[in-house]
C-alpha positions, 0 to 999 in steps of 0.5 A: 192870377186874373190880372195876368190873364187879363193883361195878356188878353189886352196885349193880344187885342192891341197886337190884333189892332196893329195887325188888322185882325178883323180883316184877317179873321173876316170878322164884322168888326171896325178897323180901330187902328185909324181911330186910336193910332200908334199912340193909343195902341202903345197905351193899350200895350203898356196897360196890358204890360202893367197888368201882367207886372202887377199880377206877377208882383202880387204873386211874388209878394204873397209867396214871400214873407221874409222880404215883405217889407222890402218888396212892398217898399219897392212896389210903392217906389215903382208905382210912384215912378209910374205915376210921375212918368204919367204926369211927365209924359201924358201932360205934354201930350194933352197941351194942344187939346187943352189950349182950346180952353182959356183959364185966367186969360192963359191957354189951358195947356199952359195953365195945366203944365205950369200950375196943376202938374207941379201941385199934383207932384207935391201931393204925390210926394206926400201920398208916397211918404204917408204910404211908406210910413204905413208900410213901415208901421205895419211891418214894425220896421220904422224908426225905433223911438226912445 
């Protein structure tokens, strides 16, 4: 329940940043929008939405016992899809700042995109498989061995 409330608070603060709430409420706060821009505000809103969704998911998971295995598997699949999206969308955003570094004679952004992201995705696949095995063994829904 606390995740849902905190997520709503984060979303409200991001909306306040977008609307310039410091000016409206006459508070002595700095205007954060020029510092973080639309992308930073979108990231704040997305993190708030993820908190609300995770809190709602946990409430449903705790209340339901019949479809617990399917719900936990769906939660794992959702988490892995979000992490893959994070690698797919955030890594290209970091290419320009990382190009200031040189790794083995190559720009850092190129090196990260060509080497680190695929390795991280392979590690993520192994983590997802092991977590799914753990879910299956806890719920006794794994493959039946003869």
